[in-house]
N, C-alpha and C positions, 0 to 999 in steps of 0.2 A: 345342557340347556340350549334352547334355540337362540341364536344370535340374530338380531334384527338388522336389516340393511341400514336403518337410520342410526343405530348404535355404532356400526362400523364407520359410517360417514362422520359421525360426531367425533370418534376417536382419531380418525384421519385428520380432521380439522384441528384437533388439539395437539397432535404430534407431528403431522406432516408425513407419517409413515404410509406405505402402500396399503391398498385395500386388503390384500391377502394377509399381510403382516398384522394389520389391525384385527382382522377376523380371528386369526390364530391366537393373538394376545388375549382377546376377549373370551375366547373359548377356554384357554388355559386358566384365565382368571375368573371363570364362572360368571362373567358379565360385570365384574367389579372394575369400574373405570380406573380408579386409582392404582389398583394392582396391574391392570393392563398397561397403563403408562409406565409403571416400574419395569414390567417385563420388556417393553420396547427399549427403555433406557439400558437395561442389563444386556440386551442383545447388542446395543451400540458399544457398550464397554467391552464386551467379549471380542467384537470385531476390531475395536481400537487396539486392544491388547495383542491380538493375533497379528495385526498388520503394523505394529509399532516400528519395526525396522524397515518398512517400505519408504521409498522416496515420494514425498507429496510435493511435486514441483509444478503441477498445473493449478488452476484456480481462477480467482477473480480479485482484482485490485480495484478498490473503490475509494474515491475522494469526494467529500462533500463540504459545503460551506454554510454557515448559519445564515438565517434570514437577514440579519443586520450586516453581514459581510465581514465580521470581525473575528470569526473563529472558523477553524477548519479541522477536519479529521480525515485520516487516510488509513485504510486497513487492507490487509491481504488475507483472504480465506483460501487455503490451499487444499487440494485433493490430489488423487493419483493420476487421473486421466482427463484428457480434453473433453471426452464425452460427458462426464459429470460436470466439468467446469462450464459447459455451455447449456446445461439444463436450466430451465427457467426458475425452478424452485431453488436451485443452488445459488444462482445470481441474486434472487430475491432475498435469500438468507444473508448473503454478503452485504447487500444494501441495508438490511435491517440491523446488522452488526455495526455498520458505519453510522447509522442513525443513533444507535445506542452510544457509540463513542463520542459523537458530536454533541449529544445532549448532556453528557457527563464530563467529557474531557479528562479522563483519568490520567494520572501521572505517567503510567507506563503500561506495558502489555499485561503484566501480572495483575495490575489493578483492574484493567478492562475485563479480563477473564473472570474476575471475582464478582462483577456486577450482576444484578438480578436480570434474568432474561426469561420471560414467560414462566415465572415461578420457580426457576432453578438458577444456578449460576451459568454464565455464558460458557465457561469451560465444560460443564456437564451437558449443556445443550448441544454443543458441537460434537461431543463424544456420542450422544444419542443419535445425531445425524449420521454417524458412521454406520449405525445399524440400518439406516434407510438406504444409503448409497452403496453400502458394502465396501467402502474404501476408507483408507486413513484420511482424516480431515483435521485441520488445525488452523487456528488464527496465527499466521506466521509473522505478521508485522503490524505495528500500530504506531502512528505518529500524529502529533497535533500541531497546529499553528495558531497563534493569536497575534493580531496586529491591527493597525487602523483599517486595513483592507486586506482581505485574503481572496486569492483567485485559485481555482482548481482546474485540473484537466484530467480526463480519463481517455486513454488511447483506445481506439476501436478494438473490440475483442476483450476488453477488461484485463489486459496483460500488464499494463503500466499506468501509473497515475502520479500526479504531482500536486503539491500545494505550494503557493508562493505568497509570502506576507510582505506588505508594503507599509512604509511609514506614513503614508497619506491616503486619504479617501477622496472621492469626488472627481477623479480623472476618468477618462474614457475606459469603460470596463473591458472593451475589446483589447486594449493594450495589456491589461492584466492577464487576460486569457492567452494572448500571444506570448507573454513571458513564461506562463505556465507550460505552454506548448514547446517553447524553446528549451526549457529544462528537461522536458520529456525527450525531445529529439536529440539534444546534444550532450546529455548526461554530464553536466558540469560537476567538478569535484567539490566546489564550494561556491559561495556567492561572489567573493572577490579574492584577490591575492592575499588580503589581510587575514583570511580565515582558512587558508589551505593548511592542513595538518603538517606539523614540523617533519614528521616521518616521510610524508609524500615529497616535500621539498628536498629533503636529504637524499631520497632515492632518485629523484629527477636529476639532481646535481651529479650524483654518482654515475648515472647512466650517460649523461651528457659528457662528462670528463672522459669516460671510457671510450665513448664513440669518437671523440676528438682525438684521443690517443691512437686509436686504430686507424684513423684517417691520416696519421703521420704528423699531427700538429706538434709544435714545440712544447716541451713540458711546462715551461714558464708561462705559456699562454692558455693552459688548460682551464684554470679557474675563471679567467675572463670569458673564454668561450662558453663555459658552462653557465655562467651568469646570463649571458645573452640568450642562450637556449632556454633557460628558466623563464625569462621574460616572454618568450614565444609560447611556452607552456601555459603561463598565466593567461595570455591572450586567447588561447584556444580552449582552455579548460576551466575557466571561471566565468560564471554567468554574466556578470556585469561587463566583462571585457570581451566577451564573444561577439562576433558580428551576428546581427540578427538574421535568422533563416528567411525572414520575409523581406528584409531590406539590408542586404549585405554591405551597403555603403556606410551603415551606422552600427555602432555597438549598442548593446542593450542599455548601457548607462546613458548613452547619448539620446536614445529614443525616450527614455524616462525623463531626463532633464528637459527635453523638448516638450514633453506633455505637461510637466508641472515643475517649477523650480524646486530643487532639493528632493524630488521624488526618487526613492531608491528601494531596493529589496532588503528586508531585514530578517526574513525567514525563508527557508527552502527545504522541502521534503520531497523525496522522489523514491519510488519503489517499483521495481520491475520483476516479474517472475523470471526464474532462471531459464535460459534457453537451452 
């Protein structure tokens, strides 16, 4: 049967697939739109299966905050190449997925993938997109934040994003953005020394003791030296104790307390694509 250009355009709008792919699908489906959509999804599944062992380390990392400033979501949509990652349609899809996450705030990535996305599950929709890009695609990361105030930051190029939750609202929003940028730039391991994982502390002490031993320090002094170096690690590697990248005379904790008494960070999420 003859396939009309208007029908091809309609299917393209429904699926996001290329014009030629849409025409082929409609031809194979004898003009049946539902079947044509299924054909495009099957193509995506076939490509996803074929490329399952490929590395998908490029992509777009997006963070968004709700209109009331109390909720945030962060997602990473991965693909294989930087060429696809920079495509407008791919970036738009990543934003749409983040919007879905923000609207629903599912408990985890599995729950996010199960949400309805244009009449199918998000997981199925992402697989279908593999048929359009010809690359492996996956939602590689999802996190949420809920607090009195949430700030977000997306680094240029969509390679890195952060969410920061605060225990108060009503302070200068630029300060919130600055803290979100700080977390992006300095990659803190935790908010403060109080929530550094025990395994990280153990490893830092082990490294510090071994380094001191190699420097020829007395064995009975190693524990004390290691504790001192651990405190330096906390200062350099925890968000509240870090010197601000914008004002290195003050720590993030000092800047926050100066903005509002008792103001502090209660949630932090950060994700960067593998380099």
